[in-house]
C-alpha positions, 0 to 999 in steps of 0.5 A: 908213436907212429901207431898214434899218428896213423891210428888216432891222429890222422883219423881225428884230423880227417873227421875234423875235415882236414885233407892230407894235403892240409898237414905236414908231418915232421916239419923241419924247423930251425930253433935257435942256432942251427938246432933243428926240431920236427913237430909231428903235424903242422896244420896249414903250414907255411914253409918258406925259410924264415917265415915258417908258420902253422895254424896249429901243431900236434905232437904224438907220444906213445904213452903219457902216463903221468904228470911229469911226461904230460908236462915235458910233452906240453912244453915240447909242443908249446915251444913249437907252437910259439915258434910257428905263431900257432893258435894252439897245440895238441898232444895225442897218446894212446891214453888220450888227447890234450889241446891248448889254445892261445885264444882267450875271447869267444869272438876269436874262437868263432873266427878261428872256427869259420877260417877252418871251416871255410878253408 
């Protein structure tokens, strides 16, 4: 996973205009009663306890070679994104990138793009 993060995901984030200060790796996040999880990358995170949010999260997997692995990774990332009230989430692996957005209207997509670009 570390190779996917450092050789694929971080260069992608930089090409999209994010700076290293714009993401947090392994954001510690409480899920349920005492359980902690660690989304691989949280973009524009807010880490105040009890008020954690992020614009978008990325999960890195070394390989996603079948539908079962894709579903498992998808639901893991989705649970983190829901907990952080993200606009969406992405998966990255050696094979590909997958992106899921929680936005359904074109105007909302434009507004998010403006926020990202103006940041």
